C-alpha positions as CSV (number, residue, x, y, z in Angstrom):
1,M,120.6,89.6,142.3
2,M,118.8,87.3,144.7
3,N,119.9,87.8,148.3
4,Q,118.6,87.4,151.8
5,L,114.8,87.4,151.3
6,S,115.3,86.8,147.7
7,K,116.5,83.4,148.6
8,G,115.2,80.3,149.8
9,L,112.4,78.2,151.0
10,T,111.5,76.9,154.4
11,S,110.5,74.0,156.4
12,S,111.4,71.0,158.3
13,I,108.6,69.3,156.9
14,L,108.5,70.2,153.4
15,A,110.3,69.1,150.3
16,L,110.3,71.7,147.6
17,T,110.3,70.6,144.0
18,A,109.6,72.6,140.9
19,V,107.8,73.6,137.9
20,G,110.0,73.8,134.9
21,A,111.2,76.4,132.5
22,I,110.9,73.8,129.7
23,A,107.4,73.0,130.7
24,P,105.8,72.7,134.1
25,P,106.9,69.2,135.2
26,S,104.5,67.3,137.3
27,L,107.0,65.8,139.7
28,A,110.3,67.6,139.0
29,G,113.1,66.2,141.0
30,F,111.1,63.2,142.3
31,F,111.1,59.5,141.4
32,H,109.3,59.4,138.1
33,N,108.8,56.5,135.7
34,G,111.5,54.4,137.3
35,W,114.1,57.3,137.5
36,H,115.5,59.3,140.4
37,Y,115.9,62.9,139.3
38,A,118.0,65.7,140.6
39,I,117.7,69.2,139.2
40,D,120.5,71.7,139.2
41,V,120.2,75.5,139.0
42,G,121.0,77.1,135.7
43,Y,123.0,80.1,136.9
44,D,126.1,78.6,138.7
45,S,128.5,77.7,135.9
46,I,131.6,79.8,135.1
47,A,133.6,79.8,131.8
48,G,136.4,81.8,130.3
49,D,135.3,83.6,127.1
50,L,137.5,82.2,124.3
51,N,136.5,85.1,122.0
52,N,137.5,87.7,124.6
53,P,140.6,86.6,126.4
54,G,140.5,87.7,130.1
55,T,136.7,87.8,130.2
56,V,134.8,85.4,132.4
57,N,131.1,84.5,131.9
58,Y,128.8,83.5,134.7
59,G,125.7,81.3,134.3
60,G,124.4,79.5,131.3
61,T,127.9,78.7,130.0
62,I,129.2,75.6,128.2
63,Y,129.8,74.1,131.7
64,E,126.2,74.6,132.9
65,M,124.5,71.5,134.2
66,F,120.7,71.3,134.5
67,G,120.3,67.9,136.2
68,L,120.7,64.2,136.1
69,A,118.7,61.1,136.6
70,I,119.5,57.5,137.6
71,K,117.5,54.4,137.0
72,E,117.8,50.9,138.2
73,N,116.6,48.5,135.5
74,T,115.7,45.5,137.6
75,T,114.9,43.4,134.5
76,T,118.4,43.8,132.9
77,N,120.1,44.4,136.2
78,E,121.7,47.6,134.9
79,I,122.1,51.1,136.3
80,W,121.4,53.9,133.8
81,V,122.6,57.5,134.2
82,G,121.1,60.4,132.2
83,L,122.9,63.8,132.0
84,N,121.3,67.1,131.0
85,A,124.0,69.6,130.4
86,N,125.7,71.9,127.9
87,L,129.2,70.2,128.0
88,P,129.8,67.5,125.3
89,L,130.9,64.1,126.3
90,T,134.4,64.9,125.0
91,G,134.6,68.3,126.8
92,R,135.6,71.7,125.5
93,T,138.7,72.5,123.5
94,V,140.6,75.4,125.0
95,P,144.1,77.0,124.7
96,T,146.8,75.4,126.7
97,V,146.9,78.6,128.8
98,L,143.4,80.0,129.5
99,N,143.2,83.4,131.2
100,G,146.7,82.9,132.6
101,Y,146.0,79.4,133.9
102,P,147.5,76.2,132.4
103,V,145.5,73.6,130.6
104,P,148.2,71.2,129.4
105,D,146.1,68.9,127.3
106,G,144.0,71.8,125.8
107,N,140.7,70.3,126.9
108,I,138.4,70.9,129.9
109,G,135.8,68.1,130.4
110,W,133.8,65.9,132.6
111,G,135.2,64.4,135.8
112,D,134.4,60.9,136.9
113,M,131.1,60.0,138.6
114,F,131.3,58.6,142.2
115,F,128.6,56.3,143.7
116,D,128.7,56.3,147.5
117,F,126.8,53.5,149.2
118,T,129.0,53.6,152.3
119,G,127.0,55.8,154.6
120,A,130.3,57.3,155.8
121,G,128.8,60.8,155.9
122,D,131.2,62.7,153.7
123,L,133.1,62.3,150.5
124,E,136.6,61.9,151.9
125,S,135.5,59.5,154.6
126,A,133.7,57.4,151.9
127,F,137.0,57.2,149.9
128,N,138.7,56.0,153.0
129,T,136.4,53.0,153.3
130,N,137.8,51.5,150.1
131,Q,134.2,50.8,149.1
132,M,133.5,53.7,146.9
133,Y,132.5,53.1,143.2
134,G,133.8,55.4,140.4
135,V,132.8,55.5,136.8
136,R,135.0,56.9,134.1
137,F,132.7,57.5,131.1
138,S,134.6,60.2,129.2
139,P,137.1,58.9,126.7
140,N,139.5,61.8,127.0
141,N,139.3,63.3,130.5
142,D,142.1,63.4,133.1
143,S,141.0,60.4,135.1
144,G,143.5,58.3,136.9
145,A,141.6,55.3,135.6
146,L,143.4,54.0,132.5
147,E,140.2,53.3,130.6
148,A,136.4,53.8,130.7
149,G,134.6,51.5,133.1
150,L,133.1,51.0,136.5
151,Y,135.7,50.7,139.3
152,Q,135.3,49.5,142.8
153,G,137.3,50.7,145.9
154,V,138.4,53.9,144.3
155,R,140.0,57.0,145.9
156,G,139.6,60.5,144.6
157,A,141.9,63.1,143.2
158,S,141.6,66.6,142.0
159,V,142.6,67.8,138.5
160,S,141.3,71.3,138.8
161,S,144.7,72.9,138.9
162,S,145.5,71.6,135.4
163,N,142.1,72.7,134.1
164,A,142.1,76.4,134.9
165,G,139.7,75.5,137.7
166,Y,138.6,76.2,141.3
167,G,140.0,74.1,144.1
168,N,136.8,73.6,145.9
169,F,133.1,74.6,146.1
170,T,133.7,77.4,148.5
171,I,136.0,79.2,146.0
172,H,133.6,78.5,143.2
173,N,130.6,79.8,145.1
174,N,132.4,83.0,146.0
175,A,132.9,83.6,142.3
176,V,129.3,82.8,141.5
177,T,127.9,85.1,144.2
178,G,130.6,87.8,144.0
179,S,131.7,88.5,140.4
180,G,128.8,86.6,139.0
181,G,126.2,88.4,141.2
182,H,124.0,85.2,141.4
183,P,122.5,83.4,144.4
184,N,124.4,80.6,146.1
185,A,125.4,77.6,143.9
186,W,123.8,74.2,144.2
187,V,125.2,70.8,143.6
188,G,122.1,69.0,142.4
189,D,120.3,67.8,145.5
190,L,122.8,69.4,147.9
191,R,123.9,72.9,148.8
192,H,127.4,73.9,147.8
193,N,128.4,74.0,151.4
194,D,126.8,70.7,152.5
195,S,128.9,68.8,155.1
196,Y,129.2,65.9,152.6
197,F,131.6,67.9,150.4
198,T,134.9,67.5,152.3
199,N,138.1,68.5,150.6
200,G,141.2,66.3,150.2
201,A,144.9,67.2,149.7
202,N,145.7,70.9,149.3
203,N,142.1,71.7,150.3
204,Q,140.9,70.5,146.9
205,I,137.7,68.5,146.3
206,A,138.2,65.2,144.3
207,N,136.7,65.1,140.8
208,V,138.3,62.1,139.2
209,I,139.4,58.6,140.2
210,A,142.9,58.7,141.7
211,A,145.6,56.9,139.7
212,G,146.3,53.4,140.9
213,S,143.1,53.1,143.0
214,G,140.2,50.8,142.5
215,T,139.6,47.6,140.5
216,K,137.7,47.6,137.2
217,V,134.6,45.5,137.6
218,A,132.5,46.3,134.5
219,D,132.4,48.1,131.2
220,V,130.2,51.2,130.6
221,T,128.0,51.7,127.6
222,I,127.5,55.3,126.4
223,R,123.9,56.1,125.7
224,N,122.6,58.8,123.5
225,R,119.4,60.8,123.9
226,D,117.2,58.4,122.0
227,D,118.5,55.5,124.2
228,L,117.7,57.4,127.4
229,E,114.3,58.5,126.3
230,N,113.4,54.9,125.2
231,E,114.4,53.9,128.7
232,G,112.0,56.5,130.2
233,F,114.3,59.4,130.8
234,D,112.0,62.5,130.8
235,L,113.5,66.0,130.1
236,S,110.3,67.7,131.2
237,Q,111.3,66.9,134.8
238,F,114.0,69.6,134.6
239,F,113.8,73.4,134.5
240,G,116.1,73.7,131.5
241,E,117.4,71.6,128.6
242,G,121.1,71.5,127.9
243,D,122.8,71.4,124.5
244,N,124.1,67.8,125.2
245,I,121.8,65.0,126.4
246,F,123.6,61.7,126.9
247,G,124.4,59.2,129.6
248,F,125.8,55.7,130.2
249,S,124.9,52.4,131.7
250,F,126.7,49.6,133.5
251,P,125.8,46.3,135.3
252,K,124.6,46.8,138.8
253,Q,126.9,45.2,141.5
254,V,125.5,43.1,144.3
255,D,126.5,45.5,147.0
256,M,124.8,48.5,145.3
257,V,121.9,48.4,147.8
258,G,120.1,51.1,149.8
259,N,120.7,54.8,150.0
260,F,123.4,56.3,147.9
261,I,124.8,59.7,146.8
262,A,126.0,60.0,143.2
263,T,128.3,62.9,142.5
264,I,129.7,64.3,139.2
265,I,132.1,67.3,139.2
266,E,133.6,68.8,136.1
267,E,137.4,68.9,135.8
268,C,137.4,72.6,136.3
269,I,134.8,72.5,139.1
270,N,132.9,75.1,137.1
271,D,129.7,73.1,137.9
272,A,128.8,69.9,139.7
273,M,125.8,67.7,140.6
274,S,124.8,65.2,143.3
275,L,121.8,63.0,143.4
276,L,120.3,61.3,146.5
277,G,118.7,58.0,145.7
278,S,118.0,54.4,146.8
279,M,118.4,51.1,145.1
280,S,116.6,47.9,145.9
281,S,118.0,44.8,147.5
282,N,116.7,42.6,144.7
283,T,116.2,42.7,140.9
284,T,112.6,41.6,140.8
285,P,110.4,44.2,139.1
286,N,107.5,45.6,141.2
287,P,104.0,44.5,140.3
288,D,101.8,47.3,138.9
289,I,99.2,48.7,141.1
290,S,95.8,47.9,139.7
291,E,93.4,50.7,138.9
292,D,90.8,49.5,141.4
293,D,93.3,49.7,144.3
294,N,91.8,52.8,146.0
295,T,94.3,53.2,148.8
296,G,96.9,54.9,146.6
297,S,99.5,54.1,149.2
298,D,99.5,50.4,150.1
299,T,103.0,49.3,151.1
300,S,101.9,46.2,153.0
301,G,103.6,43.8,150.6
302,L,107.0,45.5,150.8
303,L,109.9,44.2,152.8
304,V,112.9,46.2,154.2
305,G,115.1,47.3,151.3
306,D,112.3,47.0,148.7
307,F,110.9,49.8,146.6
308,N,107.4,51.2,146.7
309,T,105.9,52.9,143.7
310,K,107.5,56.2,144.6
311,G,111.0,54.7,144.5
312,Q,111.4,54.9,148.2
313,I,113.1,52.3,150.5
314,T,110.6,51.1,153.0
315,E,111.3,50.3,156.7
316,D,109.9,47.8,159.1
317,N,106.7,49.8,159.7
318,N,106.1,49.9,155.9
319,C,106.5,53.6,156.0
320,A,108.7,55.0,153.2
321,V,111.7,57.1,154.0
322,T,113.6,58.9,151.3
323,H,117.3,59.7,151.4
324,N,116.4,63.4,150.9
325,Q,114.6,63.4,154.3
326,L,117.9,62.2,155.9
327,K,119.6,65.3,154.4
328,A,117.0,67.9,155.5
329,L,118.2,71.5,155.6
330,A,118.3,73.5,158.8
331,P,116.8,77.0,158.7
332,D,118.9,79.9,157.5
333,A,117.2,82.3,159.9
334,V,114.4,82.6,162.5
335,D,112.0,85.5,162.6
336,G,109.7,85.1,165.6
337,D,107.7,81.9,165.0
338,W,108.8,81.7,161.4
339,K,111.7,79.5,160.1
340,L,113.2,80.9,156.9
341,F,115.4,79.3,154.2
342,Y,117.3,81.4,151.6
343,D,118.5,80.6,148.1
344,V,117.0,77.1,148.3
345,Q,116.5,75.1,145.2
346,S,113.4,73.1,144.5
347,N,113.0,69.5,145.7
348,Q,114.6,69.9,149.2
349,W,113.7,68.7,152.6
350,Y,113.7,71.1,155.5
351,D,114.3,70.8,159.2
352,P,112.5,73.1,161.6
353,P,111.2,71.1,164.6
354,A,108.9,68.3,163.4
355,Y,105.3,69.1,164.2
356,T,101.8,68.2,163.4
357,G,100.5,71.3,161.7
358,F,102.2,74.0,159.6
359,E,101.6,77.2,157.8
360,F,103.6,77.7,154.6
361,E,104.0,81.1,153.0
362,G,105.9,82.1,149.9
363,L,108.2,85.1,149.9
364,D,109.2,87.5,147.2
365,G,106.7,86.1,144.7
366,T,107.3,82.4,145.4
367,H,104.1,80.3,144.9
368,F,103.2,76.7,145.5
369,H,102.2,74.6,142.5
370,Q,101.6,71.2,143.9
371,I,102.0,68.7,146.8
372,P,103.2,65.7,144.8
373,D,103.1,63.1,147.6
374,F,101.8,62.9,151.1
375,P,104.4,61.0,153.0
376,C,104.3,58.8,156.0
377,G,104.7,60.4,159.5
378,I,104.6,57.6,162.0
379,S,102.6,55.1,160.0
380,A,101.2,54.6,156.5
381,N,97.7,55.1,158.1
382,N,98.3,58.8,158.5
383,R,95.8,61.2,157.0
384,Y,96.3,64.9,156.1
385,A,94.1,68.0,155.7
386,I,94.9,71.2,153.7
387,Q,93.4,74.6,154.3
388,V,94.0,77.1,151.5
389,T,92.3,80.3,150.3
390,D,90.9,80.0,146.8
391,P,92.8,82.7,144.9
392,N,89.8,83.3,142.6
393,T,87.0,83.7,145.2
394,S,88.9,84.3,148.5
395,E,86.9,81.4,150.0
396,L,88.7,79.3,152.6
397,V,88.7,75.7,151.3
398,T,89.5,72.6,153.4
399,I,90.5,69.3,151.8
400,R,90.6,66.2,154.1
401,N,91.6,62.6,154.2
402,L,94.6,62.9,152.0
403,S,96.7,59.7,152.4
404,P,100.3,58.8,151.9
405,G,100.9,58.4,148.2
406,D,98.1,60.9,147.2
407,S,99.0,64.2,145.5
408,F,97.2,67.6,145.4
409,D,97.7,70.1,142.6
410,F,96.8,73.7,143.4
411,V,97.1,74.8,139.8
412,E,94.8,72.0,138.7
413,R,92.2,72.9,141.3
414,F,92.3,76.7,141.2
415,G,93.9,77.4,137.8
416,Q,96.9,79.0,139.4
417,A,99.5,78.5,142.1
418,V,98.9,79.7,145.6
419,S,101.0,81.9,147.9
420,S,100.2,80.1,151.2
421,F,98.5,77.1,152.7
422,K,98.1,75.2,155.9
423,I,98.6,71.5,156.4
424,F,97.5,69.3,159.3
425,G,98.3,65.6,160.1
426,H,95.9,63.3,161.8
427,F,95.3,59.6,162.2
428,D,92.1,59.0,160.4
429,N,88.8,60.6,159.4
430,R,87.5,60.4,163.0
431,D,89.2,63.8,163.4
432,A,87.0,65.3,160.6
433,E,85.2,67.6,163.0
434,N,87.8,67.9,165.7
435,N,91.0,69.7,166.6
436,L,93.8,68.4,164.3
437,F,96.5,69.8,166.5
438,D,98.6,67.4,168.6
439,R,98.8,64.6,166.1
440,P,101.8,62.6,164.6
441,P,104.6,64.8,163.1
442,F,105.3,64.5,159.4
443,M,107.3,65.8,156.5
444,L,105.9,67.0,153.2
445,P,107.1,67.6,149.6
446,A,105.8,70.6,147.7
447,V,106.3,71.8,144.1
448,L,107.2,75.5,143.6
449,S,106.3,77.6,140.6
450,Q,110.0,78.5,140.1
451,E,113.5,76.9,140.3
452,V,114.7,78.8,143.3
453,G,112.4,80.6,145.7
454,N,111.8,81.8,149.3
455,I,109.3,80.4,151.8
456,R,108.8,80.5,155.5
457,I,107.1,78.1,157.8
458,R,105.7,78.1,161.3
459,T,104.0,75.5,163.5
460,I,100.3,75.7,164.3
461,T,100.0,75.1,168.0
462,D,96.2,75.3,168.6
463,E,93.8,75.6,165.8
464,R,90.6,73.9,164.6
465,V,89.9,73.2,161.0
466,S,86.4,74.0,160.1
467,A,84.5,71.3,158.2
468,P,84.2,71.9,154.4
469,E,80.9,72.2,152.6
470,P,79.6,68.8,151.3
471,G,79.7,70.1,147.7
472,T,83.4,71.0,148.1
473,M,84.2,67.6,149.5
474,L,82.5,65.8,146.7
475,A,84.3,67.9,144.1
476,F,87.6,67.2,145.7
477,A,86.9,63.5,146.2
478,F,86.2,63.3,142.4
479,T,89.4,65.3,141.5
480,L,91.6,63.2,143.8
481,G,90.1,60.0,142.7
482,M,90.7,60.8,139.0
483,A,94.2,61.9,139.8
484,A,94.9,58.6,141.7
485,K,93.7,56.5,138.7
486,L,95.8,58.5,136.3
487,R,98.8,58.1,138.5
488,R,98.3,54.3,138.8
489,K,98.0,53.9,135.1
490,R,101.3,55.7,134.7
C-alpha cells in the first residue's frame, strides 16, 4: 500500500509525466502527433465478482481505464476521441441484482462524455451555463439522450443508483484506499477531489446527459483500433493497454475553441477520466517546422488562439500556456524548505511558489526519466540550465542554454534515470559564467520512471552554477541538436 511518503510528486514548477508499463513512452500524457493524451492509474477501478457473489475486486477490473486521447483534425474539421480501457463499448452484462444492489437493465456500461469549454470552474456550474456539450456514444447505456450523437446545451444526471454504483468520487475513493488498500484514485489529469468535480442532486456526480436537455447537433462515428491508429493514436503513450481500444469522432462545432475539460465517467462510477486540452480557433493545419530551423521553439508566427507544435494555445507574448498549468496542484505537505506531493500521477503541474531555480528529488525510489519540454517563463527567449550528478561517474554535469521547446532525456544521456537534479532559468547565454539566481520564474514538465511516484522540491535562493567542461558542452550540444532534428521530423 502506498501512503504518505509513498505518494506523490512535488513542485509548482514541474509537470510530471511518465514512462510506461507497455514501453517507456517518450512523451506520455503530453501532446503527441496531433493528440492530447491523459493517462489514468491502473489500480482505481472496482467490480463485483460475478463468479463469487458478494466479493468485490479492486484494481485492474473490467471497469479499469488506462487513458484517453483527443485530436482535432483541422483538415476534416473533426474531433477524434480514443479510449484505452477494459470495458467494451456495450458495457458489461450483470445480474439485475448485483451484491444486493439493483441493476434493472442487467448492464453496467459507459456514461456519456462531456466537453466543457465554458470556463465556469466546476462541473455543475458548467451545466448551468447551458453551453456544455455532451456525447452519447454507447448504443445501450442509460443516457437521457434518446440516441447517439453530439448534443449542445446539456445538463447532467446520475445513473449510479441503478448501476450498483457509487454516488460520487469521494465514496469511490474511500473504497479504493480503504477496502482496496490502494493510493488515492485519479480521474485522468485531475485528482479525485479536484474542485472541478462538484456534485449535483442527492450529492451525486453527473455521468450521463439528463433527459430532455440539450439539442442534437451532429452524429458520432464509432472508430475501432485500426481507425484510431491510422489517425495517429499511439498506445505507447500510456502505462497500460486495456482489453478494448475504440473511440469515436464528430464534427467540430464553431464554438469549440480554447481550453476545455473532457470528462467520461462510467455508469457505476467505478472509474472515470478527465483530459485537459486546448483547441484552435481555426481549422488551418500548422506548417511543418523545417529541419534547418535551429530554434526549436519559434512561435513568432502564431496568433492568440493558435497552436504551436506542442499543441499549446499561445498568448499575446507568443509564450505558450497549457491548460494543465492553470490546474496546478498545491503541495500536500511542507517539510522545512521542501514542498511535498503525495500519490501524484505522472503528467501534473505543481504549485509551490514560482521561482527561478529549483532542486528536485525523488522519494521512495522515484526517478526522473526526461524533461520533455522546456516551457516559457516570461518570454519565449528564456533559457535554462540543468545541474545533475552523473549516476555512473558521480561527476557533476551542467547543461546550459536549453530553450523553450527543447527536451532533455536523462536515460538517453546517462543510460538510466536520475534521482535528483537542479534547474535554473535565465534570460540568455550572457549568464553562462554568472549567478543564475534571481531570474524569471518558470514551470517545467518532467517524465518519471513510474506511473505514480513521490518527489519533493525546494527553491534555490543563492547559488552559482559552475561552468561545464568544453568537452561536456560539445557532447551535449551534439545530443540536443540531434534530438531537435528528430523531433522536427516527427
